[in-house]
Residue frames as qw, qx, qy, qz and C-alpha x, y, z in Angstrom:
[[0.366, 0.514, 0.643, -0.434, -34.82, 232.22, 14.94],
 [0.220, 0.226, 0.641, 0.700, -36.34, 232.43, 11.48],
 [0.168, 0.630, 0.408, -0.638, -38.51, 235.50, 10.92],
 [0.315, 0.396, 0.594, 0.625, -40.32, 236.56, 7.76],
 [0.049, 0.478, 0.208, -0.852, -41.25, 240.21, 7.28],
 [0.271, 0.502, 0.742, 0.352, -44.28, 240.77, 5.04],
 [0.005, -0.281, -0.029, 0.959, -44.94, 244.28, 3.68],
 [0.182, 0.574, 0.776, 0.187, -48.50, 245.11, 2.64],
 [0.107, 0.841, 0.345, 0.403, -49.26, 248.49, 1.03],
 [0.551, -0.568, -0.166, 0.588, -46.56, 250.15, 3.13],
 [0.261, 0.954, 0.117, 0.089, -46.17, 253.87, 2.34],
 [0.004, -0.881, 0.457, -0.119, -42.74, 254.30, 3.90],
 [0.976, 0.011, -0.198, 0.085, -40.82, 251.05, 3.42],
 [0.459, 0.520, -0.440, 0.570, -37.49, 252.74, 4.24],
 [0.354, -0.529, 0.398, -0.661, -38.71, 253.71, 7.73],
 [0.934, -0.186, 0.035, -0.302, -40.21, 250.24, 8.24],
 [0.877, 0.254, -0.312, 0.263, -36.94, 248.57, 7.26],
 [0.146, 0.573, -0.484, 0.645, -35.03, 250.84, 9.64],
 [0.648, -0.422, 0.293, -0.562, -37.36, 249.74, 12.42],
 [0.990, 0.024, -0.108, -0.082, -36.90, 246.08, 11.47],
 [0.639, 0.448, -0.436, 0.448, -33.12, 246.42, 11.42],
 [0.175, -0.557, 0.461, -0.668, -33.16, 248.09, 14.86],
 [0.856, -0.251, 0.145, -0.428, -35.40, 245.28, 16.16],
 [0.936, 0.201, -0.264, 0.120, -33.09, 242.59, 14.78],
 [0.367, 0.527, -0.500, 0.582, -30.07, 244.26, 16.39],
 [0.505, -0.485, 0.358, -0.618, -31.93, 244.37, 19.71],
 [0.973, -0.100, 0.020, -0.206, -32.60, 240.61, 19.48],
 [0.779, 0.386, -0.364, 0.333, -29.00, 239.90, 18.50],
 [0.004, 0.617, -0.482, 0.622, -27.82, 241.86, 21.54],
 [0.738, -0.350, 0.336, -0.470, -29.75, 239.32, 23.62],
 [0.343, -0.341, 0.870, 0.095, -27.92, 236.42, 21.97],
 [0.757, 0.426, 0.409, -0.280, -30.57, 235.54, 19.38],
 [0.287, -0.161, 0.705, 0.629, -29.47, 234.14, 16.03],
 [0.488, 0.590, 0.288, -0.576, -31.73, 235.71, 13.41],
 [0.280, 0.053, 0.764, 0.578, -32.39, 234.37, 9.92],
 [0.322, 0.587, 0.360, -0.650, -34.76, 236.84, 8.23],
 [0.273, 0.235, 0.699, 0.617, -36.48, 237.13, 4.87],
 [0.231, 0.427, 0.187, -0.854, -38.84, 239.64, 3.26],
 [0.189, 0.335, 0.777, 0.498, -41.70, 239.65, 0.79],
 [0.227, 0.174, 0.070, -0.956, -44.34, 242.10, -0.40],
 [0.145, 0.434, 0.884, 0.097, -48.04, 241.35, -0.85],
 [0.183, -0.074, -0.148, -0.969, -51.02, 243.42, -1.98],
 [0.292, -0.405, -0.865, -0.054, -54.08, 242.47, 0.04],
 [0.309, -0.397, 0.103, -0.858, -57.01, 244.37, 1.55],
 [0.241, -0.159, -0.913, 0.289, -58.06, 242.67, 4.76],
 [0.443, -0.622, -0.333, -0.553, -61.43, 243.01, 6.47],
 [0.117, 0.256, -0.681, 0.676, -61.09, 243.97, 10.12],
 [0.515, -0.557, -0.632, -0.159, -63.32, 243.06, 13.02],
 [0.219, -0.706, 0.223, -0.636, -64.03, 244.91, 16.28],
 [0.706, -0.237, -0.616, 0.256, -62.82, 243.62, 19.60],
 [0.336, -0.851, 0.117, -0.386, -62.58, 244.97, 23.13],
 [0.754, 0.015, -0.493, 0.433, -59.73, 244.50, 25.54],
 [0.500, -0.748, -0.264, 0.348, -58.41, 245.95, 28.77],
 [0.459, -0.257, 0.200, 0.826, -55.98, 248.04, 26.71],
 [0.137, 0.115, -0.342, -0.923, -58.03, 249.38, 23.81],
 [0.441, 0.390, 0.695, -0.413, -61.82, 249.36, 23.61],
 [0.612, 0.683, 0.346, -0.200, -63.68, 248.86, 20.31],
 [0.092, -0.650, 0.549, 0.517, -60.51, 248.65, 18.22],
 [0.836, 0.469, -0.095, -0.270, -60.30, 247.26, 14.69],
 [0.385, -0.521, 0.743, 0.169, -58.03, 244.28, 14.14],
 [0.534, 0.345, -0.649, -0.418, -57.30, 241.98, 11.19],
 [0.933, -0.163, 0.130, -0.292, -58.83, 238.55, 11.65],
 [0.396, -0.600, 0.680, 0.148, -55.87, 236.33, 12.45],
 [0.729, 0.125, 0.665, 0.104, -56.87, 233.41, 10.20],
 [0.554, 0.823, 0.106, -0.069, -56.88, 235.72, 7.15],
 [0.036, -0.847, 0.515, 0.125, -53.12, 235.98, 7.57],
 [0.783, -0.212, 0.582, 0.049, -52.47, 232.24, 7.32],
 [0.814, 0.526, 0.216, 0.117, -52.27, 232.04, 3.49],
 [0.341, 0.874, -0.252, 0.236, -49.29, 234.42, 3.57],
 [0.505, -0.681, 0.519, -0.110, -47.37, 232.66, 6.35],
 [0.695, 0.446, -0.560, -0.072, -44.66, 230.26, 5.24],
 [0.935, -0.350, -0.054, 0.029, -43.75, 227.06, 7.08],
 [0.781, 0.171, -0.196, 0.568, -40.30, 227.05, 8.64],
 [0.079, 0.549, -0.200, 0.808, -40.46, 230.52, 10.19],
 [0.275, -0.303, -0.740, 0.533, -40.97, 231.08, 13.89],
 [0.101, 0.643, 0.359, -0.669, -42.61, 234.47, 13.35],
 [0.321, 0.506, 0.525, 0.605, -44.40, 236.08, 10.40],
 [0.151, -0.521, -0.263, 0.798, -44.28, 239.85, 10.90],
 [0.277, 0.679, 0.561, 0.384, -46.88, 241.78, 8.89],
 [0.148, -0.337, -0.083, 0.926, -46.19, 245.50, 8.40],
 [0.228, 0.644, 0.713, 0.159, -49.57, 246.90, 7.29],
 [0.126, 0.123, 0.141, 0.974, -49.97, 250.25, 5.54],
 [0.300, 0.181, 0.345, -0.871, -52.95, 252.54, 6.08],
 [0.654, 0.238, -0.234, -0.679, -54.92, 251.03, 3.18],
 [0.152, 0.221, -0.963, -0.021, -54.31, 247.43, 4.19],
 [0.055, -0.331, -0.922, 0.194, -57.71, 246.91, 5.78],
 [0.306, -0.337, -0.264, -0.851, -61.32, 248.06, 5.76],
 [0.029, -0.991, 0.021, -0.132, -62.02, 249.71, 8.12],
 [0.376, 0.681, -0.514, 0.363, -58.47, 250.82, 8.88],
 [0.785, -0.250, -0.507, 0.253, -56.78, 248.63, 11.45],
 [0.191, -0.855, 0.179, -0.447, -56.10, 250.32, 14.80],
 [0.572, -0.593, 0.536, -0.184, -54.36, 247.56, 16.74],
 [0.152, 0.387, -0.893, -0.170, -52.23, 244.45, 16.22],
 [0.714, -0.144, -0.613, -0.306, -53.78, 241.03, 15.98],
 [0.445, -0.568, 0.413, -0.555, -54.83, 240.24, 19.53],
 [0.890, -0.171, 0.371, -0.202, -55.13, 236.48, 19.34],
 [0.043, -0.571, 0.754, 0.323, -51.98, 234.69, 18.13],
 [0.923, 0.251, -0.038, -0.290, -52.25, 231.86, 15.64],
 [0.467, -0.490, 0.718, 0.161, -50.01, 228.83, 15.43],
 [0.830, 0.502, -0.096, -0.224, -49.30, 227.51, 11.94],
 [0.908, 0.210, -0.223, 0.285, -46.71, 224.72, 12.11],
 [0.670, -0.401, -0.172, 0.601, -44.88, 226.47, 14.95],
 [0.258, 0.208, 0.184, 0.925, -45.18, 229.87, 13.29],
 [0.039, -0.742, -0.589, 0.317, -47.23, 232.77, 14.64],
 [0.292, 0.691, 0.296, 0.592, -48.18, 236.20, 13.33],
 [0.273, -0.525, -0.248, 0.767, -47.11, 239.64, 14.57],
 [0.279, 0.719, 0.472, 0.427, -48.94, 242.58, 13.03],
 [0.297, -0.441, -0.143, 0.835, -47.71, 246.18, 13.13],
 [0.314, 0.845, 0.424, 0.088, -50.04, 248.86, 11.65],
 [0.547, 0.250, 0.048, 0.797, -47.71, 251.35, 9.96],
 [0.066, -0.711, -0.172, -0.679, -49.85, 254.41, 10.71],
 [0.647, -0.738, -0.110, -0.156, -49.78, 253.73, 14.45],
 [0.791, -0.503, 0.166, 0.306, -46.30, 252.43, 15.15],
 [0.743, 0.324, 0.225, 0.541, -44.38, 253.76, 12.17],
 [0.007, -0.999, -0.047, -0.026, -43.84, 257.36, 13.30],
 [0.023, -0.814, 0.579, -0.038, -40.21, 256.59, 14.14],
 [0.702, 0.269, -0.658, -0.051, -38.10, 253.51, 13.51],
 [0.127, 0.218, -0.814, 0.524, -37.28, 253.04, 17.20],
 [0.589, -0.012, 0.331, -0.737, -41.02, 253.14, 17.99],
 [0.845, 0.215, -0.331, -0.360, -41.64, 250.36, 15.51],
 [0.472, 0.324, -0.776, 0.264, -38.73, 248.42, 16.97],
 [0.239, -0.202, 0.649, -0.694, -40.18, 248.80, 20.48],
 [0.755, 0.081, 0.199, -0.620, -43.55, 247.40, 19.47],
 [0.753, 0.314, -0.562, -0.137, -41.94, 244.57, 17.54],
 [0.201, 0.260, -0.823, 0.463, -40.20, 243.59, 20.78],
 [0.489, -0.056, 0.431, -0.756, -43.54, 243.96, 22.58],
 [0.844, 0.190, -0.108, -0.489, -45.38, 241.66, 20.16],
 [0.589, 0.352, -0.723, 0.077, -42.48, 239.16, 20.08],
 [0.095, -0.212, 0.777, -0.584, -42.76, 238.82, 23.84],
 [0.726, 0.085, 0.211, -0.649, -46.49, 238.11, 23.42],
 [0.799, 0.326, -0.447, -0.234, -45.56, 235.38, 20.91],
 [0.284, 0.371, -0.818, 0.335, -43.02, 233.93, 23.35],
 [0.406, -0.087, 0.645, -0.642, -45.63, 233.56, 26.09],
 [0.801, 0.243, -0.073, -0.542, -47.99, 232.05, 23.52],
 [0.683, 0.354, -0.639, -0.026, -45.46, 229.37, 22.57],
 [0.128, 0.285, -0.804, 0.505, -44.50, 228.77, 26.21],
 [0.520, -0.460, -0.671, -0.261, -48.11, 228.38, 27.29],
 [0.375, -0.259, -0.541, 0.707, -47.47, 230.65, 30.27],
 [0.038, -0.868, -0.429, 0.247, -49.39, 233.58, 31.74],
 [0.459, 0.568, 0.163, 0.664, -48.66, 236.66, 29.59],
 [0.400, -0.709, -0.274, 0.512, -47.12, 239.55, 31.58],
 [0.451, 0.316, 0.261, 0.793, -46.22, 241.84, 28.66],
 [0.107, -0.725, -0.275, -0.622, -48.78, 244.47, 29.69],
 [0.626, -0.765, -0.152, -0.008, -47.93, 244.38, 33.40],
 [0.539, 0.530, -0.319, 0.571, -44.68, 246.35, 33.46],
 [0.615, -0.525, -0.412, 0.421, -43.28, 246.52, 37.03],
 [0.075, -0.993, -0.087, 0.023, -42.86, 250.05, 38.40],
 [0.609, -0.572, 0.308, 0.455, -39.11, 249.54, 38.79],
 [0.612, 0.254, 0.488, 0.569, -38.71, 249.76, 34.99],
 [0.135, -0.459, -0.029, 0.878, -39.68, 253.44, 35.00],
 [0.304, 0.434, -0.164, -0.832, -40.64, 255.33, 31.84],
 [0.784, 0.354, 0.381, -0.337, -43.18, 253.98, 29.38],
 [0.673, 0.683, -0.263, -0.108, -40.70, 254.06, 26.50],
 [0.295, 0.603, -0.713, 0.204, -37.16, 253.32, 27.66],
 [0.446, -0.292, 0.717, -0.449, -38.35, 251.42, 30.72],
 [0.872, 0.233, 0.238, -0.360, -40.68, 249.24, 28.67],
 [0.660, 0.599, -0.451, -0.052, -37.91, 248.48, 26.18],
 [0.013, 0.487, -0.813, 0.318, -35.70, 247.19, 28.99],
 [0.645, -0.061, 0.591, -0.481, -38.58, 245.15, 30.40],
 [0.864, 0.403, -0.023, -0.300, -39.43, 243.60, 27.04],
 [0.488, 0.596, -0.631, 0.089, -35.77, 242.70, 26.51],
 [0.275, -0.356, 0.792, -0.412, -35.66, 241.09, 29.94],
 [0.808, 0.153, 0.371, -0.431, -38.74, 239.05, 29.01],
 [0.776, 0.550, -0.259, -0.165, -37.18, 238.03, 25.70],
 [0.100, 0.557, -0.799, 0.201, -34.05, 236.82, 27.50],
 [0.513, -0.110, 0.744, -0.414, -36.26, 234.48, 29.52],
 [0.787, 0.398, 0.291, -0.370, -38.30, 233.45, 26.49],
 [0.229, 0.661, -0.622, -0.351, -35.30, 232.84, 24.25],
 [0.268, -0.169, 0.948, 0.041, -35.31, 229.02, 24.73],
 [0.503, 0.456, 0.706, -0.201, -38.89, 228.73, 23.48],
 [0.421, 0.813, -0.009, -0.403, -38.64, 231.35, 20.72],
 [0.225, 0.664, -0.666, -0.255, -35.44, 229.84, 19.35],
 [0.755, -0.074, 0.632, -0.159, -36.68, 226.30, 19.75],
 [0.127, 0.402, -0.743, -0.520, -35.18, 224.33, 16.86],
 [0.721, 0.220, 0.511, -0.412, -38.26, 222.64, 15.49],
 [0.185, -0.018, 0.832, 0.522, -38.49, 220.28, 12.59],
 [0.440, 0.423, 0.258, -0.749, -41.36, 221.96, 10.82],
 [0.465, 0.233, 0.809, 0.273, -43.17, 219.76, 8.30],
 [0.198, 0.165, -0.326, -0.910, -44.49, 221.20, 5.09],
 [0.374, 0.374, 0.802, -0.277, -48.21, 220.60, 4.92],
 [0.011, -0.139, -0.595, -0.791, -50.03, 220.82, 1.63],
 [0.409, 0.184, 0.382, -0.808, -53.40, 222.51, 2.12],
 [0.282, 0.337, 0.885, 0.152, -56.37, 220.48, 0.92],
 [0.241, 0.267, -0.113, -0.926, -58.34, 222.42, -1.67],
 [0.137, 0.348, 0.916, 0.142, -61.84, 221.45, -2.71],
 [0.070, -0.630, -0.528, -0.565, -65.19, 222.91, -3.74],
 [0.391, -0.869, -0.288, -0.099, -65.74, 226.08, -1.70],
 [0.670, -0.363, -0.040, 0.646, -62.07, 226.75, -0.85],
 [0.217, 0.961, 0.085, 0.151, -60.80, 230.31, -1.22],
 [0.485, -0.791, 0.220, 0.300, -57.53, 232.21, -1.07],
 [0.147, 0.783, -0.527, -0.296, -54.09, 232.59, -2.60],
 [0.420, -0.217, 0.875, 0.105, -53.52, 228.82, -2.63],
 [0.608, 0.521, 0.590, -0.106, -56.52, 228.44, -4.94],
 [0.345, 0.882, -0.148, -0.284, -55.17, 231.20, -7.22],
 [0.137, -0.588, 0.765, 0.224, -51.87, 229.33, -7.45],
 [0.547, 0.134, 0.826, -0.017, -53.78, 226.12, -8.23],
 [0.557, 0.735, 0.324, -0.211, -55.74, 227.84, -11.00],
 [0.186, 0.839, -0.424, -0.286, -52.53, 229.22, -12.51],
 [0.321, -0.339, 0.872, 0.146, -50.93, 225.76, -12.50],
 [0.578, 0.407, 0.703, -0.083, -54.02, 224.32, -14.19],
 [0.415, 0.858, 0.024, -0.302, -53.94, 227.17, -16.72],
 [0.016, -0.705, 0.651, 0.281, -50.28, 226.47, -17.56],
 [0.374, -0.075, 0.919, 0.101, -51.17, 222.83, -18.16],
 [0.231, -0.016, -0.601, -0.765, -54.06, 223.84, -20.42],
 [0.233, -0.383, -0.894, 0.016, -56.89, 222.74, -18.12],
 [0.106, -0.701, -0.490, 0.506, -58.18, 226.10, -16.86],
 [0.282, 0.300, 0.387, 0.825, -59.36, 228.69, -19.38],
 [0.151, -0.850, -0.481, 0.155, -61.55, 230.84, -17.14],
 [0.303, 0.865, 0.029, 0.399, -60.82, 234.55, -17.84],
 [0.016, -0.739, 0.458, -0.494, -59.02, 235.11, -14.51],
 [0.513, -0.044, -0.783, 0.348, -57.60, 233.29, -11.50],
 [0.402, -0.674, -0.226, -0.578, -60.36, 234.11, -9.02],
 [0.021, 0.335, -0.728, 0.598, -59.05, 232.42, -5.88],
 [0.683, -0.045, 0.379, -0.622, -62.43, 230.67, -5.49],
 [0.062, -0.125, 0.974, 0.179, -62.70, 226.90, -5.96],
 [0.641, 0.247, 0.183, -0.703, -66.01, 226.65, -7.80],
 [0.868, 0.232, 0.422, -0.118, -67.47, 224.05, -10.16],
 [0.602, 0.768, -0.218, -0.010, -65.37, 225.30, -13.07],
 [0.024, -0.698, 0.696, -0.167, -62.18, 224.73, -11.07],
 [0.692, -0.179, 0.660, -0.232, -63.39, 221.35, -9.79],
 [0.862, 0.453, 0.203, -0.103, -64.14, 220.12, -13.32],
 [0.408, 0.802, -0.430, 0.076, -60.70, 221.36, -14.45],
 [0.325, -0.550, 0.740, -0.213, -59.06, 219.44, -11.62],
 [0.827, 0.079, 0.519, -0.202, -60.99, 216.26, -12.47],
 [0.755, 0.651, -0.067, -0.043, -59.98, 216.50, -16.12],
 [0.175, 0.757, -0.609, 0.159, -56.32, 216.91, -15.13],
 [0.550, -0.364, 0.706, -0.259, -56.47, 214.05, -12.62],
 [0.890, 0.294, 0.311, -0.158, -57.95, 211.74, -15.25],
 [0.606, 0.744, -0.280, 0.027, -55.19, 212.63, -17.71],
 [0.069, 0.662, -0.695, 0.272, -52.53, 211.70, -15.16],
 [0.669, -0.079, -0.738, -0.028, -54.16, 208.49, -13.91],
 [0.010, 0.148, -0.624, 0.767, -54.84, 210.03, -10.50],
 [0.004, 0.508, 0.824, -0.252, -57.96, 209.57, -8.37],
 [0.014, 0.336, 0.354, 0.873, -60.38, 211.88, -10.19],
 [0.258, -0.607, -0.706, 0.259, -62.29, 213.24, -7.19],
 [0.077, 0.816, 0.209, 0.533, -61.83, 216.98, -7.83],
 [0.564, -0.824, 0.018, 0.060, -60.02, 217.38, -4.50],
 [0.534, 0.680, -0.355, 0.356, -56.49, 218.77, -4.56],
 [0.752, -0.641, 0.122, 0.092, -54.10, 217.31, -2.01],
 [0.390, -0.677, 0.512, 0.359, -50.38, 216.66, -1.96],
 [0.612, 0.062, 0.701, 0.360, -50.28, 214.15, -4.86],
 [0.424, 0.769, 0.442, 0.180, -52.32, 216.27, -7.28],
 [0.048, -0.984, 0.086, 0.149, -50.48, 219.46, -6.37],
 [0.484, -0.530, 0.576, 0.392, -47.05, 217.88, -6.75],
 [0.596, 0.326, 0.651, 0.339, -48.10, 216.49, -10.12],
 [0.269, 0.920, 0.275, 0.069, -49.24, 219.95, -11.24],
 [0.204, -0.921, 0.264, 0.202, -46.00, 221.56, -10.09],
 [0.719, -0.200, 0.540, 0.389, -43.78, 218.99, -11.78],
 [0.402, 0.811, -0.181, -0.385, -42.12, 220.52, -14.82],
 [0.923, 0.192, 0.198, 0.269, -40.56, 218.33, -17.50],
 [0.285, -0.745, 0.322, 0.510, -37.02, 219.41, -18.24],
 [0.772, 0.600, 0.157, 0.138, -35.91, 220.06, -21.79],
 [0.274, -0.864, 0.306, 0.291, -32.54, 221.43, -20.73],
 [0.645, -0.185, 0.612, 0.419, -30.62, 218.95, -22.87],
 [0.526, 0.615, 0.497, 0.313, -32.14, 220.47, -26.02],
 [0.413, -0.176, 0.046, 0.892, -30.63, 223.90, -25.30],
 [0.079, 0.717, 0.536, 0.437, -33.75, 225.91, -26.06],
 [0.016, 0.376, -0.180, 0.909, -34.19, 229.55, -25.07],
 [0.114, 0.136, 0.748, -0.640, -36.27, 229.99, -21.88],
 [0.533, 0.303, 0.107, -0.783, -39.34, 231.19, -23.82],
 [0.604, 0.266, -0.627, -0.415, -39.07, 228.44, -26.42],
 [0.229, 0.055, -0.939, 0.251, -38.63, 225.80, -23.70],
 [0.311, 0.179, 0.557, -0.749, -41.69, 227.12, -21.84],
 [0.643, 0.330, -0.127, -0.679, -43.83, 226.88, -24.97],
 [0.479, 0.262, -0.819, -0.174, -42.40, 223.48, -25.89],
 [0.007, 0.024, 0.894, -0.448, -43.37, 222.10, -22.47],
 [0.481, 0.300, 0.347, -0.747, -46.89, 223.50, -22.81],
 [0.584, 0.369, -0.476, -0.545, -47.13, 222.10, -26.33],
 [0.327, 0.155, -0.932, 0.027, -46.14, 218.58, -25.23],
 [0.161, 0.150, 0.776, -0.591, -48.58, 218.67, -22.32],
 [0.549, 0.362, 0.101, -0.746, -51.48, 219.87, -24.49],
 [0.540, 0.314, -0.680, -0.384, -50.72, 217.20, -27.08],
 [0.130, 0.053, -0.956, 0.256, -50.71, 214.55, -24.36],
 [0.403, 0.229, 0.496, -0.734, -54.18, 215.73, -23.26],
 [0.665, 0.409, -0.179, -0.599, -55.37, 214.97, -26.79],
 [0.946, -0.015, 0.319, -0.048, -53.75, 211.54, -26.73],
 [0.693, 0.655, -0.206, 0.218, -50.68, 212.46, -28.80],
 [0.727, -0.615, 0.162, 0.259, -47.58, 211.31, -26.92],
 [0.588, 0.754, -0.119, 0.267, -44.71, 213.25, -28.42],
 [0.700, -0.510, 0.061, 0.497, -41.06, 213.85, -27.65],
 [0.162, 0.917, -0.258, -0.259, -38.48, 216.42, -28.74],
 [0.928, 0.147, 0.178, 0.291, -35.98, 215.06, -31.24],
 [0.564, 0.278, 0.054, 0.776, -34.00, 218.20, -32.03],
 [0.209, -0.900, -0.268, 0.273, -33.44, 221.58, -30.41],
 [0.040, -0.908, 0.274, 0.313, -30.39, 223.84, -30.57],
 [0.870, 0.244, 0.189, 0.384, -27.92, 223.35, -33.39],
 [0.330, -0.589, 0.231, 0.701, -24.70, 225.23, -33.98],
 [0.482, 0.721, -0.149, -0.474, -24.36, 226.97, -37.34],
 [0.052, 0.476, -0.844, -0.242, -21.70, 224.44, -38.29],
 [0.345, 0.133, 0.919, -0.137, -24.11, 221.57, -37.61],
 [0.516, 0.646, 0.339, -0.449, -26.85, 223.31, -39.59],
 [0.306, 0.691, -0.484, -0.441, -24.47, 223.75, -42.51],
 [0.107, -0.240, 0.958, 0.117, -23.61, 220.03, -42.43],
 [0.440, 0.379, 0.764, -0.282, -27.30, 219.10, -42.41],
 [0.459, 0.731, 0.023, -0.505, -27.96, 221.44, -45.30],
 [0.149, 0.565, -0.726, -0.362, -25.16, 219.80, -47.29],
 [0.402, 0.013, 0.912, -0.081, -26.75, 216.37, -46.78],
 [0.540, 0.559, 0.628, -0.047, -28.45, 215.27, -49.99],
 [0.349, 0.926, -0.040, -0.140, -26.75, 218.09, -51.87],
 [0.360, 0.746, -0.549, 0.108, -22.96, 218.08, -51.62],
 [0.181, -0.373, 0.859, -0.300, -22.83, 215.24, -49.08],
 [0.302, -0.117, -0.919, -0.225, -24.30, 211.73, -49.04],
 [0.036, 0.330, 0.789, -0.517, -27.79, 211.09, -47.66],
 [0.050, 0.689, 0.655, 0.307, -31.33, 212.38, -48.02],
 [0.025, 0.471, -0.031, 0.881, -32.26, 216.06, -47.75],
 [0.395, -0.486, -0.716, 0.309, -33.33, 216.85, -44.17],
 [0.116, -0.710, -0.279, 0.636, -33.40, 220.65, -44.11],
 [0.466, 0.707, 0.413, 0.335, -34.22, 223.39, -46.59],
 [0.055, 0.952, -0.042, 0.297, -32.29, 226.32, -45.16],
 [0.602, 0.170, -0.442, 0.643, -29.01, 227.36, -43.61],
 [0.094, -0.333, 0.254, -0.903, -30.79, 230.10, -41.65],
 [0.548, -0.402, -0.719, -0.143, -32.72, 227.96, -39.19],
 [0.438, -0.716, 0.105, -0.534, -34.27, 229.10, -35.90],
 [0.930, -0.248, -0.221, 0.157, -32.57, 226.04, -34.42],
 [0.622, 0.261, -0.244, 0.697, -29.29, 228.00, -34.37],
 [0.096, -0.498, 0.192, -0.840, -30.85, 230.74, -32.21],
 [0.048, -0.056, -0.881, 0.467, -32.33, 228.19, -29.76],
 [0.427, 0.216, 0.244, -0.843, -35.86, 229.09, -30.86],
 [0.728, 0.202, -0.395, -0.522, -37.00, 225.93, -32.66],
 [0.423, -0.250, 0.853, -0.178, -37.63, 222.27, -31.94],
 [0.552, 0.128, -0.658, -0.496, -38.68, 219.16, -33.85],
 [0.630, -0.196, 0.556, -0.506, -40.94, 216.41, -32.54],
 [0.453, 0.115, -0.830, -0.304, -41.80, 212.76, -33.09],
 [0.809, -0.364, -0.129, -0.442, -44.19, 210.25, -31.58],
 [0.322, -0.483, 0.776, -0.247, -43.03, 208.11, -28.68],
 [0.854, 0.089, 0.447, -0.250, -43.03, 204.44, -29.63],
 [0.672, -0.014, 0.635, 0.380, -42.17, 202.15, -32.53],
 [0.408, 0.592, 0.495, 0.488, -43.60, 204.44, -35.21],
 [0.272, -0.465, -0.182, 0.823, -42.23, 207.96, -34.60],
 [0.186, 0.333, -0.255, -0.888, -43.56, 209.33, -37.90],
 [0.491, 0.333, 0.795, -0.129, -46.87, 207.53, -38.67],
 [0.169, 0.072, 0.601, 0.778, -47.69, 207.82, -42.39],
 [0.136, -0.572, -0.695, -0.414, -51.44, 208.15, -42.01],
 [0.288, -0.602, -0.480, 0.570, -51.38, 210.74, -39.22],
 [0.176, 0.848, 0.281, 0.412, -52.85, 214.18, -39.93],
 [0.543, -0.065, -0.292, 0.785, -50.04, 216.40, -38.61],
 [0.105, -0.535, -0.146, -0.826, -52.33, 219.39, -38.72],
 [0.657, -0.607, -0.428, -0.131, -53.90, 218.06, -35.48],
 [0.658, -0.474, -0.190, 0.553, -50.75, 218.91, -33.56],
 [0.362, 0.297, 0.174, 0.866, -49.90, 221.88, -35.77],
 [0.242, -0.705, -0.287, -0.602, -52.96, 223.81, -34.64],
 [0.699, -0.628, -0.283, 0.192, -52.14, 223.04, -30.99],
 [0.603, -0.156, 0.002, 0.783, -48.76, 224.71, -31.43],
 [0.138, 0.456, 0.295, 0.828, -50.25, 227.63, -33.31],
 [0.436, -0.773, -0.379, -0.260, -52.73, 228.32, -30.51],
 [0.676, -0.571, -0.122, 0.450, -49.71, 228.78, -28.22],
 [0.086, 0.948, -0.153, -0.264, -48.18, 231.27, -30.65],
 [0.550, -0.335, 0.644, 0.413, -45.70, 228.86, -32.24],
 [0.508, 0.557, -0.382, -0.535, -45.02, 228.86, -35.99],
 [0.831, -0.008, 0.553, -0.064, -45.66, 225.42, -37.46],
 [0.183, -0.399, 0.694, 0.570, -43.49, 224.04, -40.25],
 [0.397, 0.389, 0.824, 0.112, -46.54, 222.56, -41.91],
 [0.268, 0.885, 0.279, -0.258, -47.38, 226.07, -43.15],
 [0.239, -0.617, 0.455, 0.596, -43.98, 226.60, -44.76],
 [0.600, 0.572, -0.334, -0.449, -43.56, 226.52, -48.54],
 [0.509, 0.281, -0.812, 0.046, -41.29, 223.56, -48.02],
 [0.758, -0.491, -0.147, -0.404, -43.44, 221.55, -45.59],
 [0.324, 0.290, -0.780, 0.450, -41.82, 220.49, -42.30],
 [0.623, -0.496, -0.425, -0.431, -44.64, 218.91, -40.30],
 [0.763, -0.389, -0.423, 0.296, -42.55, 218.11, -37.21],
 [0.430, 0.147, -0.162, 0.876, -41.02, 221.58, -36.83],
 [0.231, -0.891, -0.386, -0.055, -42.13, 224.37, -34.45],
 [0.507, 0.107, -0.146, 0.843, -40.47, 227.70, -33.76],
 [0.119, -0.851, -0.379, 0.343, -40.96, 231.14, -32.21]]
């Protein structure tokens, strides 16, 4: 069973991890195969008040607010929430399970269940049994512990483990879980929108001061501009095709650039394309021996002069040269300053400013 543990503003992560480890060992003792992962988020949730036969007027995180942090492919997403995770402070787990592609949420408020790792483990078993009944579509008996099980702590633990033995087939159900791309459009909110805005920013289409997580008119217009540049349907709605296009990164690995230089080179090429300048890299990393041979050309070796220095940034993987794609890679009447300023805005040094002009050269 795949389980993801999500830590949010947890004050004592060591204790929480001890509780998680104890819980995993308990499940393994029942024959479960566990594949677990962890991540940390920083979110303040708004709680709502509910009443139940167990706790009256308790505060609980609204289940749907958890969905943006749940990843497809897991059977359970376990949120460990610190005291400052919600306003007002949460006092009980999420009471109504949610099903996202066969994945449901378990929520453990640290301040309530985190006093001792075995206590946290017990309530993780408790909530997992709730999830099992949810998936099975059966009447939930987690709260109706038969008298034969005895004490509220040890007896309950045995009862929950007995339930989990019965629920194992449904909890460990091997599902083929599809990855669904959320549709984002005017009015959408959340972490997915923040990721979208960052992708647009990296492509040069979103220059709002911050990634707000709100899909307003500014974001919609940015999306439309990007869609038009890629020949996509320019409707301002982000689905699978637009998102995959945004996430696609051209690879310049063959040019051997440093990670930072490659990142800037990709941004440079994309920004130039937006302006209608379709460029390609023609040269990246050169060994010192190769640079020496190029320097000799037109001096002590046949050919025309192609470089003015032996100490080039090409040898440190921090420079690249460009040319236009097509039959005329170096058009005579083109004003190279048009692409030079694009590179300079990214923080690149442009060869057109050098004493010995090199209009196709950029470096960091």
